[in-house]
Backbone as CSV, one residue per row, in Angstrom:
resi,resn,N_x,N_y,N_z,CA_x,CA_y,CA_z,C_x,C_y,C_z
1,MET,21.188,20.646,37.385,20.126,19.690,37.610,18.918,19.982,36.703
2,GLU,18.560,21.250,36.606,17.425,21.617,35.757,17.739,21.314,34.291
3,PHE,19.001,21.520,33.911,19.408,21.260,32.539,19.199,19.783,32.188
4,ALA,19.529,18.888,33.096,19.375,17.446,32.859,17.897,17.079,32.725
5,ILE,17.056,17.651,33.548,15.621,17.353,33.487,15.038,17.837,32.163
6,PHE,15.368,19.058,31.772,14.873,19.579,30.500,15.422,18.773,29.320
7,GLY,16.664,18.349,29.422,17.267,17.537,28.372,16.551,16.212,28.214
8,LEU,16.279,15.551,29.329,15.562,14.273,29.280,14.139,14.447,28.759
9,LEU,13.496,15.540,29.158,12.148,15.826,28.677,12.156,16.047,27.164
10,LEU,13.129,16.790,26.691,13.246,17.049,25.261,13.497,15.756,24.484
11,VAL,14.384,14.909,24.969,14.664,13.624,24.320,13.405,12.759,24.287
12,GLY,12.643,12.748,25.380,11.406,11.974,25.436,10.385,12.457,24.421
13,ILE,10.247,13.759,24.284,9.289,14.319,23.325,9.713,13.987,21.895
14,ILE,10.996,14.101,21.613,11.490,13.785,20.270,11.241,12.314,19.941
15,LEU,11.519,11.430,20.883,11.290,10.002,20.647,9.802,9.701,20.442
16,LEU,8.952,10.379,21.176,7.506,10.199,21.025,7.052,10.619,19.629
17,ILE,7.536,11.757,19.164,7.175,12.248,17.827,7.670,11.283,16.758
18,LEU,8.899,10.796,16.907,9.439,9.852,15.924,8.655,8.547,15.888
19,SER,8.190,8.094,17.026,7.424,6.841,17.038,6.103,7.005,16.297
20,PHE,5.432,8.140,16.427,4.193,8.373,15.687,4.467,8.498,14.196
21,ARG,5.563,9.131,13.847,5.902,9.289,12.437,6.186,7.937,11.807
22,ARG,6.863,7.082,12.515,7.182,5.750,11.993,5.900,4.947,11.794
23,ASN,4.935,5.070,12.720,3.664,4.362,12.575,2.928,4.830,11.328
24,ARG,2.983,6.115,11.048,2.319,6.643,9.869,2.963,6.108,8.595
25,GLU,4.281,6.015,8.592,4.979,5.493,7.424,4.603,4.036,7.188
26,ASN,4.497,3.254,8.264,4.086,1.857,8.125,2.665,1.772,7.588
27,SER,1.808,2.682,8.040,0.421,2.695,7.584,0.356,3.011,6.089
28,VAL,1.116,3.983,5.654,1.127,4.352,4.239,1.673,3.196,3.413
29,GLU,2.707,2.551,3.909,3.296,1.418,3.195,2.284,0.279,3.068
30,THR,1.556,0.003,4.134,0.542,-1.053,4.114,-0.577,-0.700,3.136
31,GLN,-1.013,0.552,3.140,-2.066,0.977,2.219,-1.612,0.848,0.769
32,LEU,-0.383,1.230,0.496,0.146,1.121,-0.860,0.235,-0.339,-1.285
33,GLU,0.653,-1.189,-0.364,0.742,-2.621,-0.652,-0.637,-3.197,-0.967
34,ASN,-1.632,-2.844,-0.169,-2.998,-3.330,-0.397,-3.549,-2.813,-1.725
35,PHE,-3.262,-1.551,-2.047,-3.713,-0.974,-3.306,-3.086,-1.711,-4.490
36,THR,-1.808,-2.010,-4.380,-1.105,-2.711,-5.450,-1.690,-4.098,-5.665
37,ILE,-1.968,-4.809,-4.580,-2.562,-6.146,-4.684,-3.938,-6.064,-5.336
38,GLN,-4.741,-5.098,-4.921,-6.072,-4.931,-5.495,-5.985,-4.622,-6.990
39,LEU,-5.052,-3.758,-7.355,-4.878,-3.403,-8.761,-4.460,-4.619,-9.577
40,MET,-3.571,-5.430,-9.054,-3.136,-6.639,-9.764,-4.295,-7.615,-9.944
41,LYS,-5.154,-7.744,-8.933,-6.318,-8.626,-9.053,-7.260,-8.136,-10.142
42,GLU,-7.493,-6.825,-10.185,-8.389,-6.269,-11.197,-7.813,-6.457,-12.601
43,ILE,-6.517,-6.262,-12.755,-5.879,-6.469,-14.054,-6.005,-7.933,-14.473
44,TYR,-5.834,-8.847,-13.540,-5.980,-10.272,-13.833,-7.401,-10.575,-14.311
45,GLN,-8.398,-10.019,-13.623,-9.789,-10.252,-14.015,-10.056,-9.700,-15.422
46,ILE,-9.538,-8.535,-15.721,-9.730,-7.943,-17.045,-9.070,-8.807,-18.109
47,LYS,-7.876,-9.307,-17.829,-7.194,-10.168,-18.801,-7.970,-11.453,-19.043
48,LYS,-8.554,-12.008,-17.967,-9.367,-13.222,-18.142,-10.574,-12.940,-19.022
49,LYS,-11.258,-11.832,-18.786,-12.431,-11.488,-19.582,-12.041,-11.225,-21.034
50,LEU,-10.919,-10.570,-21.235,-10.452,-10.301,-22.580,-10.129,-11.599,-23.315
51,LYS,-9.544,-12.535,-22.628,-9.222,-13.835,-23.222,-10.500,-14.560,-23.651
52,VAL,-11.523,-14.518,-22.801,-12.802,-15.151,-23.147,-13.405,-14.480,-24.378
53,LEU,-13.366,-13.157,-24.420,-13.910,-12.441,-25.581,-13.140,-12.771,-26.861
54,GLU,-11.834,-12.848,-26.747,-11.035,-13.192,-27.921,-11.347,-14.603,-28.401
55,ASP,-11.522,-15.532,-27.468,-11.868,-16.895,-27.832,-13.228,-16.944,-28.530
56,GLU,-14.195,-16.173,-28.037,-15.522,-16.136,-28.657,-15.440,-15.551,-30.065
57,MET,-14.613,-14.548,-30.223,-14.470,-13.929,-31.559,-13.830,-14.930,-32.520
58,MET,-12.875,-15.698,-32.047,-12.233,-16.694,-32.903,-13.226,-17.765,-33.328
59,ILE,-14.115,-18.150,-32.405,-15.128,-19.145,-32.745,-16.095,-18.579,-33.768
60,ASN,-16.491,-17.317,-33.600,-17.419,-16.681,-34.540,-16.794,-16.499,-35.905
61,ASP,-15.503,-16.239,-35.956,-14.810,-16.067,-37.240,-14.738,-17.373,-38.021
62,LYS,-14.654,-18.488,-37.329,-14.564,-19.795,-37.986,-15.889,-20.180,-38.624
63,ASN,-16.967,-19.685,-38.070,-18.294,-20.030,-38.611,-18.544,-19.187,-39.774
């Protein structure tokens, strides 16, 4: 009887630890996803600014 109680307690503790670990993995995945989106937005903004600068240089070269 004691063996069954300790076994169930051990299984419960293991499941509890795994649930916290899974939450952390989801959190890291979400953070990485948000970082990637932010990085892509910044790259897009830089490309837009570079395009404007190149266009201005082309106009100045024609004059």
